[in-house]
N, C-alpha and C positions, 0 to 999 in steps of 0.2 A: 816691392817689400823683396827682397831675397829670401828664400827657402834655408832654415838651419840643415834640412836633412832635404837628401837629393834619393832614391834608388832609381837606376837606371837600367831597364830590359833583364832585370832580375829572373834567372830559369833556375829551377833547383829541380833535379829529377832523382828519384827511388828505386829501386828497382822492381819494375814494371809499371810504376806511376810518375807522372808528370805532376809534382805538385804546384808549379808555379811555371809559367809562360809566359814569360816579356814582361814582366810586372816593374809600371811605375809608380814611384810614387813621390810626392813633392810636401815636406809637412815646413808650414811657416812657424818663425819666432812667437813665443807668447798666444799660444791657441790650445784647444783640446782637439784632434786629427782623432776621429773614432774611425776605426775599421768594421766594418760589417758583413756579416759573410754564414751559411752554412756551417755547419759542424765539417770540417775536411776540407772546406773552400782553400785554404792556404795563409787563411790569415795570423796564427801562432807560428806555422815554417815561414814566414815573412821574418817575421819578429826573430825567429831564432838566428835568422840570416845575420839580420841589424845586427844583433847582439853578440854575435860572435859566438853562440853556440853552434851553429854549422858555421866552421873557417873558412877563411878567402881560399879558393880552389875546390871548394865543394859545389860552388854553385857557378851560374856563369852572369853577366854584367859589374855594375860599378856602386859602390856606395859614396857618397858623398855628405859630409858634416863640415858645417862652415866652411864652405869652397872647399876642402882638402878631402882628397881619396883616402879611404878608409882601407884598410885590408887586415882585418881583425881574425886573428887566430885563435881566440877565446874568449869567453867573458870579461875577464881580467884587462883584455889591452880595449874592450869597448866600455867599460867603467875608467880607467884612466882617462879616457875623451869626456865625460858625464852623461856616459847613456849607461841607463840601469832599468833591465825589467825584473815585474813583480809575476809571477808567473801564479796561475788558477791553483797550485796547490803550495801551500805557504813552507816557506823553506826555513822553518822556527825550530830549534832544539826545545821541548818542551821541559825539560829538566835545567836549563840553564834561564839565569835572569833575563829581565828586556837588557839592560846594558851590556852583559855577553853576547847577547844575540844582535846587536846593535852595532857592534864592532868585530864580532865574527870574521876573522879572516884581514880585517882594517883596523888591527889592535893599536891602541895607543901606547906608547912609551919606546924602550929600545928596543932592541933584538933579545930576545930570551929574559927580557923581562917589563911585565905588562905595567904600567900606570894606572893602578885601579882607581887613584882620585878622580885622575883627567879623565879615565873613560866611565865616571858615573857624574860626574861633572856636566859633559858634555852629553851625554845622554838625559840630563835632567832639562839641558837648553833645549835640545830637539823633542823632547816628547811635549814642554809647553807649547811649542809650535803646531801640535796636531791637536791640542785640545788633552791631551792625556797626564790625568794627575797621581797616578800611579807611581814608586819609587823605582826607579831604574834595578832596585836591589831583587824585584817582587819577578818570583819566577813563571817564566812566560804560561806553562801549565795553568796558573791561577787568574788567567784573564781569559774573559769572552773571545768568540771568534771575531768578532768586530774590533775589537780592541788588539787583536795580531796583527789584525790588515793592516791596522793603522801603523803598529811596530814597524811590518815589513815597508812602508811609506818612510818612517823615519830612518831606517836603517840604510836606504837611497837618499834621504836628504844628509845623510851622515859622510857618504862618500861625495858631494858636491854635485850633487844630480843635474844636468842642464835638459837632457832629456828624459822625460819617463814613461815607462811603457807600462802597461797596465792589462794582464792579460784575465779578462773574467774578473774582477775585483769584487764583486757583489755576488756573485753565485748563490756563497754560503749564510749572506748577511740576510737579517730582517728588514724591513723596509726603515724600521729608525736609522738602522746604523747604514745599512745603504746610503739613506740621505745626507748622514753626517759626512763621509766618504765622498759623495757628490759635490758637498758644497765646500769641503776641502781641495779636490781640485779647482774649482772657479778660485777659490782662494788664490792658490797657486798660479794658476793664469794669470791673476790680475797684478801677481806679484811679479809675472815676467818668466815663470816658467812655462815649459811647454811641453805636452801629453799625448801620448797615441795611447786612447784607449779602446779595449777590444772587449765587449759585450753581446749579449745575446737579449738583453732588455729595452727593447725598441722605445721604452720613454725615456728611458736615459740619455739613449743619444739625442731625442728630440731637446730634451732639458740644458743639459752642457756642451755638447757638441757644436764647434762652430762649423767642420768641416766633415763629411762623412764619405770615405772611400767603399763603394760594394764590391767585393770578391769574390766569383763562382767561377768553380772548377778550375782555379787556380790562376784563374785571368780578372783583370778589373774591367768591372762593369760598364761603372761611372765614380765619378766623383762630384760630391754637391756641396755647394756652400748656401748655408743659410741667408748670408748677405743677398746669395743672387737667385735663389732657387727656393720653392716650396716645398720643405720637406715634411713630411710626416709618417708615420707608422705604415700604413698603407704602401706607400711611395716604397720607402726603405725593403719592406718583406716582398713586396713584387719583384724588385731587384735581386733581391737573394735566391730567391728559388727560382727565379725566371718563369713565372706564371704568375697569375693571377690568382690569390688565396682564396679572396672570397670570405664569406663566415670561417674565422679564425677557430671556430668549435664545429666541426660536422655535425647535423641534428641527425636524430636517429627518427626513423619511421615504424608504425605499429607497433610500440609501446605497449607491451600487457606485462604485467606484473604476476608472478603468480604467488606460491605459498613464502612465508618463512623460511629464508635458508640459511641464514646466521644468525644465531642471537644468546645475546650475552646478558647478563643479571646481577645485580650487586657484586661488580669486578673489582677486586684489590690490588693492588701490588705495590710492595716496598722498594728502594731502593737496595739494591745488591748489595752495599758496601754498608749504606747508613740506613738500617732498618727501621730507625723512627720517623726515618720521611716516608710517607708516602705518595709514589709518583701515579697512583690512579686508585681514586677515592670512591667506592662505590659507583662506579659506572655503569650503566645499561644503556643498551643499542640492539635495532635489529636492522638487516637484510632482507629483501624479498631478491625471488628468482630472477634475471631479468633485468633487472636495476643499478645503477649506479648512483652509491650513497660516498659523502661528501665528508670530511672531518675537518673544520678548519678552527684555527686558532695561533696566538704568537709560539713563538720556537718558547720551547721548554714548558708546554701547557699539557704535555705528558700525552702527546698522540702516538708517537714513536714507540714510547712505551708501552701503550695500550696493544698497538698491535702486534709487538715481538712477543707481550706476553701469551697473548691467543695464538699465534703460532708456536706451538710448541713446547712454551713457558721459557723460550730464547732469552728472555731477560726477566729480570726481578728475583724478588725472593719473598716469601710469606701470599705465594699467589692464593686466592680463594675468592669463590661465585661460579653460579654456574655459567656454562656454555653450552650452547646444543647448537647440531647441525643438521638441517632437514628433519626438525622436531624429534630429534635423539640425543640424549643427553651424551656428553662425551668427554673424558680424560686426556687432555692430547699431554705424555710426558715429555716429549721430545718433540725435535723437528719433523723425525720420519715417521711419529704418528698423524703428525699433522697432513703429511703429504700424502700418506696412505687413506685419510678421510678428505681428501682431493682439496685441502687449502694448501694454497701459496702465498708466499712471501715477498714482493720484489723489494727489496730494501730501499732507503735513499743511499745509502755509501755501497756504488756500484764498485768503486777499486778496491776499498779494502775488505769489504764483506761478499759483495753480490758476482764476483768473478774472479776467477785466477787470469791475472795480467800476464803471466809469461807463459800462459798454453795457448793453443791453439783455438782457434771460434767451434770446430770439432769436439772437443770433449769439453767445453765450456758449455755449450747448447747442452748437450746427454748426460752429464752429472748430476741433477738433482734426481734422476730417475733411469739410473744404468740398469738394470733390471729388464728395461722395456729392450736392451740391445743385446741380452744375453742369454746364452741357451743353456737349455738346463741347471738355471737359476747362478751362474758363475762364470760361464766364460765368453769374452765379450766378442760377438759376430761383428770384426770391424767391418765387413763392406756394409753390415744394415748400420752401422753405427756414421759409416760416410754418405749412406743413403738416405738418412733421417736426418743428420745435420745438414747434409746439403736443400733438402725441402724445405726445413723450418730457417736454414737463411735465405732462402727465395722466401719465403712465406711473409717474411716480417722485414722485408727489403734490405737487408744486410749490405752498404757497400764495403767492397774488399775485393782483396787479390783471390780469393777463393777460400775455404774454410780449414787451409791448413796456416792460413795468416796469423798471426800473436794475436791476441787479444789487445793485448798492452799500445799496438800501433795502431789502433782503429782509433776515429773521431769520438766525441762524448756522446753524440746520439747514436753512432751505431754501435758503442759497447750497451748502451740503453736497449736496444733490440737486440742484441745477443742476450742480454740479462730476461728478457720479455720472453726470447724464443725458449731459452733456457726450463723457464717455470711453465711455459704452455707444455714443452713435450712433457712435464708430468704432469697432465692431463688434469688441472684443478677444476673444481664445480665452482670455485669462490677464489678469489685473485683480490691481496690486498696490495696496494699500488702504491708506497713513500716518497713523495715528492718524485714523481715520475719524470718529469720534465727538466729537474733541475740543471741549468748547464748545456741546456741544449737548445738548438736555434729552432726559429717560427716553424722552419719548411718541417723539419724532424718531429717537435711539437705536433703538428697539423697529422701526420704520418700517425705519429702512437695514439691521439685520438680518434685516427679512423679506426685503427685496430680494437680500441676500447671499444667502438660501436658493434668492430664485426663479433665479438665475444661476446656481447651483450644481446646479439640478433641469432646468435646461439644457443642463448635458453641463462647462459654464467651471469655471476654474480658478478660486480666488482666496488670495493671498495677505495675511495682514495684519498688519501693524505696530502696535502698541500697548502705551503705559505702562501703563494699567490690567489689571492679571493677570485681575480675573473678567472683561474683554470676552474676553480670549483664551482661556481656560479655558473661559468657555460656549459660544464659536463653532468653537472649531477642532477638525481632527482630529488634526492633530499641531503638536506646539509644539516649536521650535527656540530654543535661550537661545543669546544672544551679549552676550559682555563683553569689553569692552577692543578691539575691531576681528576678537574671535575667534570661531568657532562653538563650543562648550563642551558641548553636549549637547544630544539630541533626546529627547522625551516624548510617548507617546499620550496621547489625552485622558482613558482610565481611568490611567494611570499619574501624571500631572499634579496638582499643587496648587500653592497659593500657597508652602508652607514647601518641598518639594521645588528648585523654581524659586532660590529665594532662598539655598538651601545651595548651590545648583549657584554660584551668583555667588560669593557672599562665598569660598567654598573655592579659586574658580576666580582671585578677588581674591588672595588670600593668596600662593596657586605662584609 
């Protein structure tokens, strides 16, 4: 069989970094070809070369599509050939309708006159192909993230896509929405479409990929075929990181729990706009010194709202209940109060709320507690800031060209490490981690788990909110389960398993 796509000897250099080094890739028609690799390995860069985001002349090598050499200057050029890329960050306008988003830049009608009848008729047709029953006139802001991801795919279908590239399409989806999307990709494959899939979720690769190309440090390590090779998570992970990972969740030794350091009793939080809606309903839990506690639950169960409301009332309205730190009742009126009481919250939204992407690593690390690098309380000591930022960057293993590199140019895993460094610079005793490994690769996950264990060995305490049950089960000493704003159960690590947690959630949903 002749490849539909060949990328030959692709080399891409950024200032000070060789992102791709003589990469060769062959993709065959009617298959799902996965790209696996750590954050910063070069997967997205390779796809940006293919799609024309990095235009011809900015890289070495050549691209052949259906046997024809392509010299794309921009994304429009590649889309004309039927190559469409869907990035991890959804490119939808929330204030426009589904139909308007579908044909944005690809409008139906004549110049200067959009044919809205044709627009919405075609939109309805494509929506049916992916199983979306919403009206094409529905605003994007009024549908969930899972359906928004399907709208992105529908946009691609409307462009007569022949090769669909998906970059971390399930990173922000729950398990049900993820499975729906994967089933759709298999359906497309059976209908003859070709897909390139980038994902850090190794089980997804096992489930749907026909071929897996592993990239490490900008070079291709190997390409595995399900027909010929033995493919499992362990082999993929080892190829990605270049070493045997052993246990994905490093064990802690000499576990000794101290006194209760964080206690929440009868905590109630209302939605900030719709105050009749309770997002946290009479929630109680505690955390001991030297302990990792998890909060499990489906998306929308109130876990993030709980964490943010505790962290200086940074979310919610009509907040009530008791909050104690180290046995002392506290009223954390704002984020500064929380930081001063040695509490830190690492948000799930590192790009929107956690980091200033346009700034360098240096000020991002010191942002949460600038008084540590100030003399006389107000004058920043630049030399001290540089010294501290370098130390924390090294401690957390941030891979960069230096602390003056712009954070937005780092890989997702390295951005997450900068975010952790930022909050550890604030010197907390209690750390709340909200989806700490979302969208990062298995190697970076292992490093973050190791950092968590290091914190625990120092007597600090960690609360982990995660949608990945294996992560909660692998890292936590105790697990609380939330559903619809309520704390419905508690399990020790010895008692807990995925089936028990899901049964508790299902039973609570029925009652």
